[in-house]
C-alpha positions in Angstrom: 57.6 33.5 -38.8 57.5 30.0 -37.2 55.2 31.4 -34.6 52.8 32.6 -37.3 52.7 29.1 -38.8 52.1 27.5 -35.4 49.3 30.0 -34.6 47.7 29.3 -38.0 48.0 25.5 -37.4 46.2 26.0 -34.0 43.3 27.6 -35.8 42.7 24.6 -38.0 40.2 21.9 -37.1 41.6 19.0 -35.1 41.4 16.5 -38.0 43.3 18.9 -40.2 46.0 19.4 -37.6 46.2 15.6 -37.1 46.5 14.7 -40.7 49.2 17.4 -41.3 51.1 16.2 -38.2 51.0 12.6 -39.4 52.0 13.5 -43.0 54.7 16.0 -42.4 56.0 15.6 -38.8 55.7 11.9 -38.5 56.4 11.4 -42.2 53.9 8.5 -42.5 52.6 7.2 -45.8 49.1 7.9 -47.0 48.3 4.2 -46.4 49.4 4.4 -42.8 47.5 7.6 -42.3 44.4 6.0 -43.8 44.6 3.2 -41.2 45.3 5.5 -38.3 42.5 8.0 -39.1 40.0 5.5 -40.4 39.8 7.0 -43.9 38.2 4.9 -46.6 41.0 5.2 -49.1 44.4 6.6 -49.8 42.8 9.1 -52.2 40.6 10.3 -49.3 43.8 11.0 -47.3 45.5 12.9 -50.1 42.3 15.0 -50.6 42.2 15.7 -46.9 45.9 16.8 -46.9 45.3 19.0 -49.9 42.3 20.7 -48.3 44.1 21.1 -44.9 47.0 22.7 -46.7 44.7 25.1 -48.5 43.1 26.1 -45.3 46.5 26.7 -43.7 47.6 28.8 -46.6 44.4 30.9 -46.4 45.0 31.5 -42.7 48.6 32.5 -43.4 47.6 34.8 -46.2 45.1 36.5 -44.0 47.7 37.0 -41.3 50.1 38.7 -43.8 52.6 35.9 -43.7 53.4 35.9 -47.4 53.4 39.7 -47.7 56.1 39.8 -45.0 58.2 37.1 -46.7 57.9 39.0 -50.0 59.0 42.2 -48.4 62.0 40.5 -46.7 63.2 39.1 -50.0 62.9 42.5 -51.7 64.9 44.1 -48.9 67.7 41.4 -49.2 68.3 42.3 -52.8 
């Protein structure tokens, strides 16, 4: 499953990968990300993170990631 997420992340545009890395792996604030990426505002950063996460979710849905998770949970019951 982690491999699927990594593969989907690799399919994202560079800016999306960078902003998700800064936000979730480096745990930087939106203000810090704004400075690093040259964004005009904190709200631009939050909007970009939201759009990047939606793209990531779409890629994962198309790969069947969520269907596999659902099936695993049903089997565990």
